[in-house]
N, C-alpha and C positions, 0 to 999 in steps of 0.2 A: 526642675523639681522644685516645687513650693514649700516652704517652711512655715508652719502655722503655730501660733501661740494661743493659749486659753487664759483668761483672766476671770475671776469671779467677782460679781458687783452686786451690791444690794441697792434696791431702789424702792421707792413709795410714792403712792398717789392718794388723793382724796376721792378720785373718780372711778378708776378701775384698775386691774391687773394689766391690761391692755396698755393704758396710759403709763403706767409705772414702768413698763418695758420700753416703751418708746422714749420716755424721759431718760433711762439709763443709757440707752444707744445714743441719743443725741448728746448727752453730757459726755459720755466716753469718746465720741468721736471728735471732741475738741483736743485730745491728746493722743489717742489710739487711732492710727491710720490703716486703711485696708481691711476694715471690718468685712467678714465674709457671713457670719452667722451668729445667731443668738439662741441658746438653749436655756429654757425656764426650767430651772432645777427645782425650785419650791415655791409655793404661794402661800400667803398666809393675810389675815385680816385682824384689825384691832376691832373690838366691839365695845361701845359706850352705851349705857341706857338701852340696851337691846337692839342697838342699830350699828351697822358696819360705818366706821368713820375713817379707816385708812385701809388701803390695799397695799400689800408688800410682796415683792419678789426677789428671789434669789436668782440671779442669771450668771451663764457662762458664756462670755463673749469670745469669739474665735476671730483672729485676725492674722493676715499674712504678714511674714517678717520680711523687710527688704534686704 
């Protein structure tokens, strides 16, 4: 029987929500092992001078506990 844990992480990117998600998983994987999935809970963006300047994601990362 596998035991899973979920942590919530915030991330941002100047390029896209997809890039912000990938950055979050890459950074989390430095200390969290056995990542199984990621759920994008929320997406938002910062707008300056009528242009999107930053993409933000609120993620839930699921990993298996040893």
